[in-house]
C-alpha positions as a Markdown table, in Angstrom:
| # | Residue | x | y | z |
|---|---|---|---|---|
| 1 | Met | 147.0 | 3.3 | 97.3 |
| 2 | Ser | 150.5 | 4.8 | 97.0 |
| 3 | Glu | 151.0 | 8.5 | 97.3 |
| 4 | Ser | 152.1 | 8.8 | 93.7 |
| 5 | Lys | 148.8 | 7.2 | 92.5 |
| 6 | Leu | 146.6 | 9.4 | 94.7 |
| 7 | Ser | 145.4 | 11.9 | 92.0 |
| 8 | Arg | 144.0 | 15.3 | 93.1 |
| 9 | Arg | 140.6 | 14.2 | 91.9 |
| 10 | Asn | 140.7 | 11.0 | 94.0 |
| 11 | Phe | 142.1 | 13.0 | 97.0 |
| 12 | Leu | 139.1 | 15.4 | 96.7 |
| 13 | Arg | 136.6 | 12.6 | 96.5 |
| 14 | Leu | 138.1 | 10.6 | 99.3 |
| 15 | Ser | 138.6 | 13.6 | 101.6 |
| 16 | Ala | 135.1 | 14.8 | 101.0 |
| 17 | Leu | 133.9 | 11.3 | 101.8 |
| 18 | Gly | 135.8 | 11.2 | 105.1 |
| 19 | Ala | 134.4 | 14.6 | 106.1 |
| 20 | Ala | 130.9 | 14.4 | 104.9 |
| 21 | Gly | 130.0 | 10.7 | 105.6 |
| 22 | Thr | 127.6 | 10.6 | 102.6 |
| 23 | Val | 126.2 | 7.6 | 100.8 |
| 24 | Leu | 129.1 | 7.4 | 98.5 |
| 25 | Leu | 131.0 | 4.6 | 100.2 |
| 26 | Pro | 129.0 | 1.5 | 99.1 |
| 27 | Arg | 129.0 | 2.7 | 95.5 |
| 28 | Leu | 132.7 | 3.5 | 95.5 |
| 29 | Leu | 133.3 | -0.1 | 96.6 |
| 30 | Gly | 131.1 | -1.4 | 93.8 |
| 31 | Gly | 128.6 | -4.2 | 94.0 |
| 32 | Asp | 124.9 | -4.4 | 93.6 |
| 33 | Thr | 124.3 | -1.0 | 95.0 |
| 34 | Ala | 126.4 | 0.7 | 92.3 |
| 35 | Val | 124.8 | -1.4 | 89.5 |
| 36 | Ala | 121.3 | -0.6 | 90.7 |
| 37 | Ala | 122.1 | 3.1 | 91.0 |
| 38 | Ser | 123.6 | 3.3 | 87.5 |
| 39 | Ala | 120.6 | 1.5 | 86.0 |
| 40 | Lys | 118.4 | 4.4 | 87.0 |
| 41 | Gly | 120.3 | 6.8 | 84.9 |
| 42 | Lys | 120.3 | 7.4 | 81.1 |
| 43 | Thr | 123.9 | 8.7 | 80.6 |
| 44 | Ala | 126.4 | 5.9 | 80.0 |
| 45 | Ala | 130.0 | 6.6 | 81.1 |
| 46 | Ser | 131.1 | 6.8 | 77.4 |
| 47 | Asp | 128.4 | 9.4 | 76.4 |
| 48 | Thr | 128.9 | 13.1 | 76.0 |
| 49 | Val | 127.0 | 15.0 | 78.7 |
| 50 | Arg | 124.9 | 17.7 | 77.0 |
| 51 | Leu | 124.3 | 20.7 | 79.2 |
| 52 | Gly | 121.8 | 23.6 | 79.0 |
| 53 | Phe | 122.3 | 26.7 | 81.1 |
| 54 | Ile | 119.3 | 28.5 | 82.7 |
| 55 | Gly | 120.1 | 32.0 | 83.9 |
| 56 | Leu | 123.0 | 33.7 | 82.0 |
| 57 | Gly | 124.3 | 36.4 | 84.4 |
| 58 | Gln | 127.6 | 36.9 | 86.1 |
| 59 | Gln | 127.7 | 33.6 | 88.1 |
| 60 | Ala | 126.7 | 31.6 | 85.0 |
| 61 | Met | 129.7 | 33.0 | 83.2 |
| 62 | Tyr | 132.0 | 31.7 | 85.9 |
| 63 | Leu | 130.3 | 28.3 | 85.7 |
| 64 | Leu | 130.4 | 28.3 | 81.9 |
| 65 | Asn | 134.2 | 28.9 | 81.9 |
| 66 | Gly | 134.6 | 25.7 | 84.0 |
| 67 | Phe | 132.1 | 23.4 | 82.3 |
| 68 | Leu | 133.4 | 24.3 | 78.8 |
| 69 | Thr | 136.8 | 22.8 | 79.7 |
| 70 | Ile | 135.6 | 19.4 | 81.1 |
| 71 | Asp | 136.2 | 16.5 | 78.8 |
| 72 | Gly | 133.0 | 14.8 | 77.5 |
| 73 | Val | 130.8 | 17.9 | 78.2 |
| 74 | Arg | 129.1 | 19.8 | 75.5 |
| 75 | Ile | 127.2 | 23.1 | 76.1 |
| 76 | Val | 124.2 | 23.1 | 73.7 |
| 77 | Ala | 121.7 | 25.6 | 75.1 |
| 78 | Gly | 121.1 | 28.7 | 77.2 |
| 79 | Ala | 118.1 | 30.6 | 78.5 |
| 80 | Asp | 117.7 | 34.0 | 80.0 |
| 81 | Val | 115.0 | 36.7 | 80.1 |
| 82 | Tyr | 117.4 | 39.3 | 78.8 |
| 83 | Asp | 118.4 | 39.1 | 75.1 |
| 84 | Ile | 121.8 | 40.7 | 75.5 |
| 85 | Lys | 122.8 | 38.0 | 78.0 |
| 86 | Arg | 121.6 | 35.4 | 75.6 |
| 87 | Lys | 123.8 | 36.9 | 72.9 |
| 88 | Arg | 126.9 | 37.0 | 75.2 |
| 89 | Phe | 126.4 | 33.4 | 76.1 |
| 90 | Asp | 126.0 | 32.3 | 72.5 |
| 91 | Arg | 129.1 | 34.3 | 71.4 |
| 92 | Arg | 131.3 | 32.8 | 74.2 |
| 93 | Val | 130.2 | 29.2 | 73.6 |
| 94 | Arg | 130.7 | 29.5 | 69.8 |
| 95 | Lys | 134.1 | 31.2 | 70.2 |
| 96 | Tyr | 135.4 | 28.5 | 72.6 |
| 97 | Tyr | 134.3 | 25.6 | 70.4 |
| 98 | Ala | 135.6 | 27.2 | 67.3 |
| 99 | Ser | 139.0 | 27.6 | 69.0 |
| 100 | Lys | 139.0 | 23.9 | 69.6 |
| 101 | Gly | 138.0 | 23.0 | 66.1 |
| 102 | Ile | 134.5 | 21.8 | 67.3 |
| 103 | Lys | 131.4 | 22.7 | 65.4 |
| 104 | Pro | 129.2 | 24.6 | 67.9 |
| 105 | Glu | 125.5 | 23.6 | 68.1 |
| 106 | Val | 124.3 | 26.1 | 70.8 |
| 107 | Lys | 120.8 | 27.6 | 70.8 |
| 108 | Thr | 119.3 | 30.2 | 73.1 |
| 109 | Tyr | 115.8 | 30.8 | 74.5 |
| 110 | Glu | 114.0 | 33.4 | 76.5 |
| 111 | Asn | 112.0 | 30.8 | 78.5 |
| 112 | Tyr | 113.7 | 28.0 | 80.4 |
| 113 | Gln | 110.9 | 25.6 | 79.6 |
| 114 | Asp | 112.2 | 25.3 | 76.0 |
| 115 | Ile | 115.4 | 23.8 | 77.3 |
| 116 | Leu | 113.5 | 21.3 | 79.6 |
| 117 | Ala | 111.4 | 20.2 | 76.6 |
| 118 | Arg | 114.5 | 19.1 | 74.6 |
| 119 | Pro | 115.1 | 15.3 | 75.0 |
| 120 | Asp | 118.7 | 15.6 | 73.9 |
| 121 | Ile | 119.8 | 17.6 | 76.9 |
| 122 | Asp | 121.0 | 15.5 | 79.9 |
| 123 | Ala | 121.5 | 18.1 | 82.6 |
| 124 | Val | 120.9 | 21.8 | 83.3 |
| 125 | Val | 122.9 | 24.4 | 85.2 |
| 126 | Ile | 120.6 | 26.8 | 87.1 |
| 127 | Ala | 122.1 | 30.2 | 88.0 |
| 128 | Thr | 118.9 | 32.3 | 88.1 |
| 129 | Pro | 117.9 | 34.6 | 91.0 |
| 130 | Asp | 117.0 | 32.6 | 94.1 |
| 131 | His | 113.2 | 32.8 | 93.7 |
| 132 | Tyr | 113.3 | 30.7 | 90.6 |
| 133 | His | 115.6 | 27.9 | 91.9 |
| 134 | Ala | 113.0 | 25.5 | 93.3 |
| 135 | Leu | 110.5 | 26.1 | 90.5 |
| 136 | Ile | 113.0 | 25.3 | 87.7 |
| 137 | Ala | 114.9 | 22.6 | 89.5 |
| 138 | Met | 111.7 | 20.6 | 90.2 |
| 139 | Ala | 110.5 | 21.0 | 86.6 |
| 140 | Ala | 113.9 | 19.8 | 85.5 |
| 141 | Cys | 113.6 | 16.7 | 87.6 |
| 142 | Arg | 110.2 | 15.9 | 86.2 |
| 143 | Ala | 111.7 | 16.4 | 82.7 |
| 144 | Gly | 114.4 | 13.8 | 83.4 |
| 145 | Lys | 117.3 | 16.3 | 83.7 |
| 146 | Asp | 120.1 | 16.2 | 86.2 |
| 147 | Val | 120.7 | 19.5 | 87.9 |
| 148 | Tyr | 123.6 | 21.7 | 89.0 |
| 149 | Leu | 121.9 | 24.3 | 91.2 |
| 150 | Glu | 123.5 | 27.5 | 92.4 |
| 151 | Lys | 123.3 | 28.3 | 96.1 |
| 152 | Pro | 121.4 | 29.1 | 98.2 |
| 153 | Met | 119.5 | 26.0 | 97.1 |
| 154 | Thr | 116.0 | 27.5 | 97.5 |
| 155 | Phe | 114.3 | 30.7 | 98.4 |
| 156 | Thr | 112.2 | 29.2 | 101.2 |
| 157 | Ile | 112.4 | 26.2 | 103.6 |
| 158 | Tyr | 109.2 | 24.7 | 102.1 |
| 159 | Glu | 110.6 | 24.8 | 98.6 |
| 160 | Gly | 113.7 | 22.9 | 99.9 |
| 161 | Gln | 111.5 | 20.2 | 101.4 |
| 162 | Gln | 109.6 | 19.8 | 98.1 |
| 163 | Leu | 112.8 | 19.8 | 96.0 |
| 164 | Cys | 114.3 | 17.0 | 98.1 |
| 165 | Lys | 111.2 | 14.9 | 97.3 |
| 166 | Ala | 111.3 | 15.7 | 93.6 |
| 167 | Val | 115.0 | 14.7 | 93.2 |
| 168 | Arg | 114.5 | 11.3 | 94.9 |
| 169 | Arg | 111.1 | 10.6 | 93.3 |
| 170 | Asn | 112.5 | 11.2 | 89.8 |
| 171 | Asn | 115.9 | 9.5 | 90.5 |
| 172 | Arg | 117.9 | 12.6 | 89.6 |
| 173 | Ile | 121.4 | 13.8 | 90.4 |
| 174 | Leu | 121.4 | 17.3 | 92.0 |
| 175 | Gln | 124.6 | 19.1 | 93.0 |
| 176 | Val | 124.3 | 22.3 | 94.9 |
| 177 | Gly | 126.9 | 24.9 | 94.0 |
| 178 | Ser | 128.5 | 25.0 | 97.5 |
| 179 | Gln | 131.9 | 24.6 | 95.9 |
| 180 | Gln | 133.8 | 25.1 | 99.1 |
| 181 | Arg | 133.2 | 21.5 | 99.9 |
| 182 | Ser | 135.5 | 20.7 | 97.0 |
| 183 | Asp | 138.2 | 23.1 | 98.1 |
| 184 | Glu | 141.3 | 21.8 | 100.0 |
| 185 | Glu | 141.3 | 24.3 | 102.8 |
| 186 | Phe | 137.7 | 23.6 | 103.8 |
| 187 | Ile | 138.1 | 19.8 | 103.4 |
| 188 | His | 141.1 | 20.0 | 105.7 |
| 189 | Val | 139.3 | 21.9 | 108.4 |
| 190 | Ala | 136.1 | 19.8 | 108.2 |
| 191 | Asn | 138.2 | 16.6 | 108.5 |
| 192 | Leu | 140.2 | 18.0 | 111.4 |
| 193 | Ile | 137.0 | 18.9 | 113.4 |
| 194 | Arg | 135.2 | 15.6 | 112.6 |
| 195 | Glu | 138.3 | 13.5 | 113.5 |
| 196 | Gly | 138.3 | 15.2 | 116.9 |
| 197 | Arg | 141.8 | 16.6 | 116.7 |
| 198 | Leu | 140.5 | 20.0 | 118.1 |
| 199 | Gly | 138.7 | 18.2 | 120.9 |
| 200 | Lys | 135.1 | 18.8 | 121.8 |
| 201 | Ile | 133.8 | 21.8 | 120.0 |
| 202 | Ser | 131.8 | 24.2 | 122.2 |
| 203 | Arg | 131.7 | 27.4 | 120.1 |
| 204 | Val | 131.6 | 28.4 | 116.5 |
| 205 | Lys | 131.8 | 31.9 | 115.0 |
| 206 | Val | 130.5 | 32.3 | 111.4 |
| 207 | Arg | 131.0 | 35.6 | 109.6 |
| 208 | Val | 128.5 | 36.1 | 106.7 |
| 209 | Gly | 126.5 | 39.3 | 107.2 |
| 210 | Gly | 123.0 | 40.4 | 107.9 |
| 211 | Pro | 119.4 | 39.8 | 106.7 |
| 212 | Pro | 117.8 | 41.5 | 103.6 |
| 213 | Lys | 116.9 | 45.2 | 103.8 |
| 214 | Pro | 113.9 | 47.1 | 102.5 |
| 215 | Asn | 114.1 | 47.9 | 98.8 |
| 216 | Thr | 114.5 | 51.6 | 98.4 |
| 217 | Leu | 115.9 | 51.6 | 94.8 |
| 218 | Ala | 114.5 | 54.1 | 92.4 |
| 219 | Val | 112.1 | 53.0 | 89.8 |
| 220 | Glu | 113.6 | 53.0 | 86.3 |
| 221 | Ala | 112.4 | 52.2 | 82.8 |
| 222 | Ile | 112.7 | 48.6 | 81.7 |
| 223 | Pro | 115.3 | 48.3 | 79.0 |
| 224 | Ala | 114.4 | 46.9 | 75.6 |
| 225 | Gly | 115.0 | 43.1 | 75.3 |
| 226 | Leu | 114.4 | 42.4 | 79.0 |
| 227 | Asn | 111.2 | 40.4 | 79.8 |
| 228 | Trp | 110.8 | 41.8 | 83.3 |
| 229 | Asp | 107.5 | 40.1 | 84.0 |
| 230 | Leu | 109.1 | 36.8 | 83.3 |
| 231 | Trp | 112.1 | 37.8 | 85.5 |
| 232 | Gln | 109.7 | 38.3 | 88.4 |
| 233 | Gly | 108.2 | 34.8 | 87.9 |
| 234 | Pro | 106.4 | 33.5 | 91.0 |
| 235 | Leu | 107.0 | 36.6 | 93.2 |
| 236 | Pro | 103.7 | 38.2 | 94.3 |
| 237 | Gly | 102.9 | 41.9 | 93.8 |
| 238 | Lys | 105.0 | 44.0 | 91.5 |
| 239 | Val | 108.8 | 44.3 | 91.6 |
| 240 | Asn | 109.9 | 47.6 | 90.2 |
| 241 | Tyr | 112.8 | 47.5 | 87.8 |
| 242 | Asn | 116.1 | 49.0 | 88.7 |
| 243 | His | 119.4 | 48.4 | 86.8 |
| 244 | Glu | 121.1 | 47.2 | 90.1 |
| 245 | Leu | 118.6 | 44.3 | 90.3 |
| 246 | Asn | 119.6 | 42.9 | 86.9 |
| 247 | Pro | 123.0 | 44.6 | 86.0 |
| 248 | Pro | 123.5 | 45.6 | 82.4 |
| 249 | Ile | 126.3 | 44.4 | 80.1 |
| 250 | Thr | 127.6 | 45.5 | 76.7 |
| 251 | Leu | 128.7 | 43.4 | 73.8 |
| 252 | Asp | 130.6 | 45.9 | 71.7 |
| 253 | Pro | 132.9 | 46.3 | 73.4 |
| 254 | Glu | 132.2 | 43.3 | 75.6 |
| 255 | Gln | 131.8 | 44.3 | 79.2 |
| 256 | Asn | 130.5 | 42.1 | 82.0 |
| 257 | Glu | 128.3 | 43.1 | 84.9 |
| 258 | Gln | 130.2 | 45.6 | 87.1 |
| 259 | Leu | 128.4 | 44.5 | 90.2 |
| 260 | Trp | 126.4 | 41.5 | 91.5 |
| 261 | Gly | 122.7 | 41.5 | 91.0 |
| 262 | Ala | 121.3 | 43.5 | 93.9 |
| 263 | Trp | 118.1 | 41.5 | 94.0 |
| 264 | Arg | 120.0 | 39.3 | 96.6 |
| 265 | Trp | 120.2 | 42.1 | 99.2 |
| 266 | Tyr | 116.5 | 43.2 | 99.4 |
| 267 | Glu | 113.4 | 41.8 | 101.0 |
| 268 | Gly | 111.0 | 40.2 | 98.6 |
| 269 | Thr | 113.7 | 39.2 | 96.1 |
| 270 | Gly | 116.6 | 37.9 | 98.2 |
| 271 | Gly | 117.8 | 36.7 | 101.6 |
| 272 | Gly | 120.6 | 39.3 | 102.1 |
| 273 | Leu | 124.1 | 38.2 | 103.1 |
| 274 | Met | 122.5 | 35.6 | 105.4 |
| 275 | Thr | 121.7 | 33.4 | 102.4 |
| 276 | Asp | 124.2 | 34.7 | 99.9 |
| 277 | Trp | 127.3 | 34.0 | 102.1 |
| 278 | Gly | 125.5 | 31.9 | 104.7 |
| 279 | Ala | 124.9 | 29.2 | 102.1 |
| 280 | His | 128.7 | 28.9 | 102.0 |
| 281 | Met | 129.9 | 29.5 | 105.6 |
| 282 | Phe | 127.0 | 28.0 | 107.6 |
| 283 | Asp | 127.3 | 25.1 | 105.2 |
| 284 | Val | 130.9 | 24.6 | 106.3 |
| 285 | Ala | 130.0 | 24.8 | 110.0 |
| 286 | Gln | 127.2 | 22.2 | 109.6 |
| 287 | Trp | 129.5 | 19.9 | 107.7 |
| 288 | Ala | 132.3 | 20.1 | 110.2 |
| 289 | Leu | 129.9 | 19.7 | 113.2 |
| 290 | Gly | 128.3 | 16.6 | 111.7 |
| 291 | Lys | 125.0 | 18.3 | 111.4 |
| 292 | Asp | 124.3 | 17.7 | 107.7 |
| 293 | Arg | 120.7 | 16.7 | 107.2 |
| 294 | Asn | 120.1 | 18.1 | 110.7 |
| 295 | Gly | 120.4 | 21.6 | 112.2 |
| 296 | Pro | 119.9 | 23.9 | 115.3 |
| 297 | Val | 117.1 | 23.6 | 117.8 |
| 298 | Glu | 116.8 | 27.3 | 118.7 |
| 299 | Ile | 117.6 | 30.5 | 116.8 |
| 300 | Ile | 118.0 | 33.7 | 118.8 |
| 301 | Pro | 118.2 | 37.2 | 117.2 |
| 302 | Pro | 120.5 | 39.9 | 118.4 |
| 303 | Gly | 119.3 | 41.6 | 121.6 |
| 304 | His | 117.8 | 38.3 | 123.0 |
| 305 | Ser | 121.0 | 36.4 | 123.4 |
| 306 | Tyr | 123.9 | 36.5 | 125.9 |
| 307 | Tyr | 126.2 | 36.9 | 122.9 |
| 308 | Asp | 124.3 | 39.8 | 121.4 |
| 309 | His | 124.6 | 38.3 | 118.0 |
| 310 | Leu | 122.4 | 36.0 | 115.9 |
| 311 | Thr | 122.8 | 32.8 | 117.9 |
| 312 | Tyr | 122.1 | 29.2 | 117.0 |
| 313 | Leu | 121.9 | 26.5 | 119.7 |
| 314 | Tyr | 122.4 | 22.8 | 118.8 |
| 315 | Asp | 121.2 | 19.8 | 120.8 |
| 316 | Asn | 124.8 | 18.8 | 121.6 |
| 317 | Gly | 125.5 | 22.0 | 123.4 |
| 318 | Val | 127.4 | 23.8 | 120.6 |
| 319 | Val | 126.7 | 27.5 | 120.3 |
| 320 | Met | 127.1 | 29.1 | 116.9 |
| 321 | Thr | 127.0 | 32.9 | 116.3 |
| 322 | Glu | 127.0 | 35.1 | 113.2 |
| 323 | Glu | 129.7 | 37.7 | 114.1 |
| 324 | Pro | 133.0 | 39.1 | 112.8 |
| 325 | Phe | 136.3 | 37.6 | 113.9 |
| 326 | Asp | 139.9 | 38.6 | 113.1 |
| 327 | Gly | 139.0 | 40.9 | 110.3 |
| 328 | Thr | 136.2 | 41.4 | 107.8 |
| 329 | Lys | 136.5 | 38.2 | 105.7 |
| 330 | Gln | 133.6 | 35.8 | 105.5 |
| 331 | Gly | 134.6 | 32.5 | 107.2 |
| 332 | Val | 134.2 | 30.1 | 110.1 |
| 333 | Lys | 136.1 | 29.8 | 113.4 |
| 334 | Phe | 135.9 | 26.7 | 115.6 |
| 335 | Tyr | 136.8 | 26.6 | 119.3 |
| 336 | Gly | 137.6 | 23.3 | 120.9 |
| 337 | Asp | 139.2 | 21.9 | 124.0 |
| 338 | Asn | 142.6 | 21.8 | 122.3 |
| 339 | Gly | 142.5 | 25.2 | 120.6 |
| 340 | Trp | 141.0 | 27.0 | 117.6 |
| 341 | Ile | 141.1 | 26.9 | 113.8 |
| 342 | Gln | 139.5 | 29.3 | 111.3 |
| 343 | Val | 139.1 | 29.1 | 107.6 |
| 344 | Cys | 138.3 | 31.6 | 104.9 |
| 345 | Arg | 138.7 | 31.3 | 101.2 |
| 346 | Gly | 142.4 | 30.6 | 100.5 |
| 347 | Glu | 143.4 | 30.9 | 104.2 |
| 348 | Val | 143.6 | 28.6 | 107.2 |
| 349 | Leu | 144.8 | 30.0 | 110.6 |
| 350 | Ala | 145.0 | 28.1 | 113.9 |
| 351 | Ser | 146.1 | 28.4 | 117.5 |
| 352 | Asp | 148.9 | 25.8 | 116.9 |
| 353 | Pro | 150.7 | 25.0 | 113.6 |
| 354 | Val | 150.0 | 21.4 | 114.2 |
| 355 | Phe | 146.4 | 22.0 | 113.1 |
| 356 | Leu | 147.4 | 23.6 | 109.7 |
| 357 | Pro | 147.5 | 21.8 | 106.4 |
| 358 | Asp | 150.9 | 20.2 | 105.8 |
| 359 | Thr | 151.6 | 21.9 | 102.4 |
| 360 | Arg | 150.1 | 24.2 | 99.9 |
| 361 | Thr | 148.6 | 22.6 | 96.9 |
| 362 | Lys | 148.8 | 23.5 | 93.3 |
| 363 | Asn | 145.1 | 24.6 | 93.4 |
| 364 | Asp | 145.9 | 27.3 | 96.0 |
| 365 | Asp | 147.6 | 29.4 | 93.3 |
| 366 | Leu | 144.5 | 29.5 | 91.1 |
| 367 | Pro | 142.0 | 32.4 | 91.1 |
| 368 | Tyr | 139.1 | 31.3 | 93.2 |
| 369 | Glu | 136.6 | 31.6 | 90.4 |
| 370 | Thr | 138.6 | 29.3 | 88.1 |
| 371 | Arg | 138.7 | 26.3 | 90.4 |
| 372 | Ile | 136.4 | 23.6 | 89.0 |
| 373 | Pro | 136.6 | 20.3 | 91.0 |
| 374 | His | 133.0 | 20.8 | 92.2 |
| 375 | Gln | 131.8 | 21.0 | 88.6 |
| 376 | Ile | 133.9 | 17.9 | 87.7 |
| 377 | Asn | 132.3 | 16.1 | 90.6 |
| 378 | Phe | 128.8 | 16.9 | 89.2 |
| 379 | Ile | 129.7 | 15.5 | 85.8 |
| 380 | Glu | 131.2 | 12.3 | 87.4 |
| 381 | Ser | 127.9 | 11.9 | 89.3 |
| 382 | Val | 125.8 | 12.3 | 86.2 |
| 383 | Arg | 127.8 | 9.5 | 84.6 |
| 384 | Ser | 128.0 | 7.2 | 87.6 |
| 385 | Arg | 124.6 | 8.0 | 89.2 |
| 386 | Ile | 126.4 | 8.4 | 92.5 |
| 387 | Asp | 125.3 | 11.2 | 94.8 |
| 388 | Pro | 127.6 | 14.3 | 94.4 |
| 389 | Thr | 129.6 | 16.1 | 97.1 |
| 390 | Val | 126.6 | 18.3 | 98.0 |
| 391 | Pro | 123.4 | 16.4 | 97.3 |
| 392 | Val | 120.0 | 17.9 | 97.7 |
| 393 | Glu | 119.4 | 17.0 | 101.3 |
| 394 | Ile | 122.7 | 18.6 | 102.4 |
| 395 | Gly | 122.0 | 21.7 | 100.3 |
| 396 | His | 118.6 | 21.9 | 101.9 |
| 397 | Ser | 119.8 | 21.6 | 105.5 |
| 398 | Ser | 122.5 | 24.3 | 105.0 |
| 399 | Cys | 120.0 | 26.6 | 103.3 |
| 400 | Thr | 117.5 | 26.0 | 106.1 |
| 401 | Val | 120.0 | 27.4 | 108.6 |
| 402 | Cys | 120.2 | 30.6 | 106.6 |
| 403 | Asn | 116.5 | 31.0 | 106.3 |
| 404 | Leu | 116.0 | 30.2 | 110.0 |
| 405 | Gly | 118.2 | 33.1 | 110.8 |
| 406 | Asn | 116.2 | 35.4 | 108.6 |
| 407 | Ile | 113.0 | 34.3 | 110.2 |
| 408 | Ala | 114.3 | 35.0 | 113.7 |
| 409 | Tyr | 115.4 | 38.4 | 112.5 |
| 410 | Lys | 112.0 | 39.2 | 111.0 |
| 411 | Leu | 110.1 | 38.1 | 114.1 |
| 412 | Gly | 112.5 | 39.8 | 116.4 |
| 413 | Arg | 112.4 | 37.0 | 118.9 |
| 414 | Pro | 113.8 | 33.5 | 119.5 |
| 415 | Val | 112.3 | 30.6 | 117.6 |
| 416 | Lys | 112.4 | 26.9 | 118.5 |
| 417 | Trp | 113.0 | 24.4 | 115.6 |
| 418 | Asn | 112.8 | 20.7 | 115.3 |
| 419 | Pro | 115.4 | 19.8 | 112.6 |
| 420 | Ile | 114.3 | 16.2 | 112.3 |
| 421 | Val | 110.6 | 16.8 | 111.4 |
| 422 | Glu | 111.5 | 20.3 | 110.1 |
| 423 | Lys | 108.9 | 22.2 | 112.0 |
| 424 | Phe | 108.7 | 25.1 | 114.4 |
| 425 | Met | 107.4 | 24.2 | 117.8 |
| 426 | Asp | 104.0 | 25.7 | 118.6 |
| 427 | Asp | 104.7 | 28.8 | 116.6 |
| 428 | Pro | 102.2 | 29.6 | 113.9 |
| 429 | Asn | 103.7 | 33.0 | 113.1 |
| 430 | Ala | 107.1 | 31.4 | 112.4 |
| 431 | Thr | 105.4 | 28.6 | 110.5 |
| 432 | Ala | 103.8 | 31.1 | 108.2 |
| 433 | Leu | 107.2 | 32.2 | 107.1 |
| 434 | Leu | 108.3 | 28.8 | 105.7 |
| 435 | His | 106.9 | 29.8 | 102.3 |
| 436 | Tyr | 104.9 | 32.5 | 100.5 |
| 437 | Thr | 102.0 | 32.3 | 98.0 |
| 438 | Tyr | 103.1 | 32.3 | 94.4 |
| 439 | Arg | 101.4 | 34.7 | 92.0 |
| 440 | Asp | 98.8 | 33.2 | 89.6 |
| 441 | Gly | 100.2 | 31.0 | 86.9 |
| 442 | Tyr | 103.2 | 29.6 | 89.0 |
| 443 | Ser | 103.2 | 26.4 | 91.0 |
| 444 | Leu | 105.9 | 24.0 | 92.2 |
| 445 | Glu | 103.8 | 21.1 | 91.0 |
| 446 | Gly | 104.0 | 22.2 | 87.4 |
């Protein structure tokens, strides 16, 4: 392939293939494998992909801006427990299509099950709080929908195990929203590490942040139009409402959320920065180290490790710690025999210029939230029935690293993990933290 014919889309796909080593290669080359995979799907390459959105908060609006612009995609439905967010979604979709001379056909619902019941919808975009991810994604698989699922993939390790089974059992496409795998700076670093240019890797520093904290928010009155009981979903006990958990918006004048939903920072509703940013940066570390669908064998909390930081030990001798490096940005820094390289969003630094990307790309100048190759990759996968850049098993192994860190924090001692069978070794207290009991009326099995 000549340089002039190597489009940015093909570059991303081929670069991701070289770095990730996924199951894409036989299908890219064609043959019986590709035919058999396509036969399992229902969306022909010439068809419009009809999307429904489930969860209509701040992250969903970023995703909406991207999916609206992809050729052959039509947004037809949205669901959220808060009426004002449904109205915002409806207004934005209608305005966009009207500006393109397209008759909008969008409809909104309070309950996500109404979207899954529609046979005309091919795929769903799930951007709810984490505790709903597995529940909705598994139901979507059973309903024959493909899934774009925001990170972290699931709230618990057990949920991830069950979601992996559901995706394969129902022959679905699932893309996890770990969009850094489609960004040039991260592709470059992962390829460089996997090709051995930095030499043998002995040490990795990952900066994400700490575990969830106790919820000390004041109890507030639930606003009109918000179904707070439905928001709580499978969570046991009672979650008191506070506006920081589900940030308000206004329509006249239109004003988006002024902060991210604080449910992610607190015990019982989120995994803290460990899962919020860890689902991105631990994901990059696992990818570059060749540990997708695998993981660490021991997790040591601060105070129990030589490094005095949360420490992960791998069976190949690599030590990975969660700690700051060269500033406060979230990112990953790799140390090898030949030097070091670090990557954050929009930035690659190295011990030697020879390790840096050759040139900046056009994509580097775009605001981070407006980059959409990861979403394009999902739509291409829906059409081709080829696994996307971050399929369910990779999303699960990356999410597991985050949750293992939180479990070690919670127990306050080291834990030993077998990443192949996905079990703790002779540790019933740690095993008990693989999941929690849903409240009555909710089940992963439907």
